[in-house]
N, C-alpha and C positions, 0 to 999 in steps of 0.2 A: 629222452625221445630217441631213437636210431636217426642218423644223420643230420642232426636238427642240432644248433649251439644257442640254447636259450639263454641270454645274458641279464634280465632282468630279474628281480625278486621279488617288485612291486608287479601287479597286474591289475589291470582297471577293466572288468567283465561287462561288456556293456549288454543287452539281453537286446536283438533283433526281431525273436519272434519267440514263441513256448519252446523253440527246439533247438534255438541259435543263439548264438553266443559269441560275440569280437570282443577277443581279450588284447587290449593296446600294454606293452610291457614298457612300464616308468622306470628311469634310471633317475630321477628328482623332482621333488613335489615343490613345486617356489611358493606358492600360495593357496593356504586352504582357510574356508570360512564360511562357518553357517548365516547366510545373512537373513533380512528379514522376509528374503520370499525365496530362497534356492539356497540348497550345497552348493561351493562351487571349489573347482580347484584348477591350479594353471601346473602345467605338469609339463616334464621335460621328457619325451622318448628317444631309444636310440636313432632309426628307420625314418622318424616322421618331422623331429623337432620339439615346439613347445604348440602346446591345445591348453584350450579352454572346455572346460568340464564342467555340465550343470545338471545337477542332479542325475547322477551319472552317465550322461547322456551326452557324450562327443559332439560338441560346436562347431568347434572347425583346428585346425594345427598351421602352422606355418611351412609344412613340407607341402600340401597342397592344396591351400586355402583358397587357393587363387582359381582350381577350379569351380569351387562355390560362388564365392563375391564377384567373377567377372561376367560369369554366367546369369545371375542374379543382378547385377547393374547394367552391364553393356547393350544388352537387346534394346531394351523400353528408352534408354537415354537413343539408341541408334534411330529405333521406330520414329522418336520426336526428331532428332535434325539438329535442334540447339534450344537445349534445354535451356533455363535461366534460374525456376524455383524446384526445388527438390526435397520431399518431406522424404525423414526414413525413419521408421515406427524398429524399436529392439537395435541392432546390431553392435551389442558392448564392446565388440575388439577393434572397433574403429575402421573396422577393413571395407566396411561398403563404404563409408561415408570417403575413404579412400579413391574408392574406383568412380563415385561421383565428382569429385574435384577434378578429376584428370580432366573436365571438361572446362576448355576456356570461355564456355556460353553462359558458363552458372555463375548465376551471381550470389545466391542465399542457398543453405541445406541447411534445414531444423532438423537434427536428429535427437528423436525422442526413448530414454531407455528408462523401464522403473528403476532400475538396482542400481543406483550410484557405487556403490562396495563391488559390483560385477567393473562396471567402467572404468575405477581408480586403478582395481589390480591390473587390467587391462593395459593402461597407460601406462604402466609401472615395468609390467613383465613382459610385456608385446607388443614393442615398437617393430617388429619386422612387418607387425600387421598393420600397424597404423601410419605405419610410416608418418609420423607428425602431421596427420590430418586433424586431430585435434587443436591442432597450435592455427591452423590456418583460418585467417581472419572472416572468409565467408562461412564458415559454421558456426552454428548458435546449437547448444545443448544443452536439453531440458532431462534435467530427472524426474519424471512425473509419469502419470499415466497416458498410456496411447487414446483409450478411451478419452480421459477429460479434454483432451488436445482437442482432437477430432469434434468434442460437442462443444469445444468455447472457442475455435478460431474460427477468424474472418475473411482469415490469408486465403489461398487455391495455389496450387501446387501444378506444374507439370509433369511431376514426379512424382506417385508414392511410393515406397518401397517398405513392401512389410515383411522383417528379417526376424520373426520374433522366433525364440527356443519350441523345442517341440511344445505342443497342447497336452504335455500329460497331468494328469487329474491334481497329482499332486503341486503340480507349476502355477506359474502365475500367467501361461498364454492360450489358456484352451477358452476362455471366450473371445478371443480374438480371431477365431477362424470361422465364425460365423456369420450369418447373412446379415443381419442388423450394424455387427463390425464391419463389413464391408459397404453397408450402405452410406455410412456414416466416411470413407474414408473416400465414396465418387463424389461422395457431396461436396470435398475440399478438393477436387480436381480442376482446373482449369478447361477451359475449352480445348479437346484433343489431345487432353492429360489424359495419362496413363498408368496405372494400377499393375504392381508385379508383387507377387506372393511367393516368399519359398513354403512350397507345395510339395514335403515328404519325400520318403523313397517312392519310386515307380518298379524295384522289382516284382517279380509275378505276386510274389507272397505276401508282399505288401504293400498293395495298390490300390483298397478301399479307399486310405484317408486322400490319394490323389484325386482319384475319379470321382469321391463325393464334394473333396471343394470345387472342384473344376464345375459340377452340377449345382454347387450352394453359388460358384461367379454368374454362371448361368443366368442368375433369376434376378441380379443382378447389372448387369451389363452386357451389351448388345452381342460382343464380340469377345470370347474366353479362349487361349492359344496354351496346346500344354506342351513343353521342350525338358530338356532333361539334360544335365551333363553327371559323366559318371565321377567319384570321388573316392579315392579307394580307402582311405582311412572311413567312409560311412559305411562301409562292406555293402553299400547298394548305386546304382546310378540316383541319382535325386533329381525330383520333379521341382518346377516354378511351372506360376502359370500367369498368361500374361494377358491384361485385361484394359479395354478400350468402347468406346461406345463409336468412334467410325471405325472405320474399314482397318484391317492389319494388315501390312505386305509381308507373307509368309513368302514371298519369293525373293529376297533382295538382294541384286547385282555385286557379287562380289567385289570387283571392281569398283565402285562405287563407294561400295562400305569401304573398304582401307582408303580409299581419298578421303573419304570424310573422318576416319580417325585420325589419317594423318596430318588434315586440316584445325583439327579442332577439340585437341585429345594434346597430353602430355603424357610419357612415361611410357615406357615400353609393355602392352600386352602379351600376355604369356598366355590364352586360351583363347582369346577372338579374336579373327580376323575376318574377310568376307566371306572366306571359303567354311570356314568352321562356324560361321554365324548360320549360313547359308543350310549347310548341313543340320548343325542343331533343331532348328526350327521343321525338319520334316521327322517326325517320330514316330517309332515304330509303330507296327498295328496292333499288339497286343493292350496298347496302353490308351491308342484312339476308340478302338472299341470296349475296352472296359468302360470309356466316359461317354461314349454313346450311350450305352445300358444303363447307363445309372440315373436313377432317377431324383432318390433323395438328398435332403440339404441339412443341411446341418444349423440349426437354431441354438437363440441362449437357452430353451427350454432342450433340445439335445444337442450339445453341441459336440465335438469330437474327444476322443479319450485316445492319449497313441499309449500304444504298448511299451508297458516295463520302463522301469528307470537302468539301475546297474549299481556297482560295488566295487569300491577297492579291497585290495586283499593279497 
């Protein structure tokens, strides 16, 4: 290829649309296993560090994961102001609970992930992501089914974070993006509690999943708000949906946010501060228009099916 120096012999080809592929050059495979639920790779790349790949879909990597995990967690935590109890559904890398545990108000975090093999591999190979969060005494780790936990729990949570893998048909997550699932999550929220959902890409060609998830959540919650963060290795800006029955503050004062973070969190955030949050909550018109037009919702009878998997070769 003229003008380019390609240094990888192994490439993970991730199918973004039927016409678009993102190829990640891999320098080393650190772990590979076909678990009971999915095929897992942990790989090392030249440009963005180490990454988790499930069923051929890029999950996160050390080079830009903060652009996903901070926006997933911190807007809901800031909206609440002093969360004490947080439930994380998914999040095998441990980076989501890492972000939750920054807050000194947090007394208990429960993380539920269905695939213990993935969690074990991430604990071993991705310490840069979890940063020891699995050893924090405030964390309770459950290897099990998120739906079973929601159905049987009598606990109430200030924040529920749905950090699930993409709902591809072959994977374990597609029933967990439905109205029935979100109703279960709402049931375990405390008064004034918030649900935040990783809600797929928001590039113009891939917007249907996000818009329909917003429509689905509007059937469950009074207030649903879309926002996004650009994550380079996803080849797309990535969407999130923040949900609450009480009103959301969509125009936070940047100075007040910075003061809150300084007084109630530890460690340094790289993506989120007061100015970044204020801008992030004001999304582009094309996303807002797509959500306003969407009327269909996802149910167990008609769940979402995310496009494609991927391949290594």
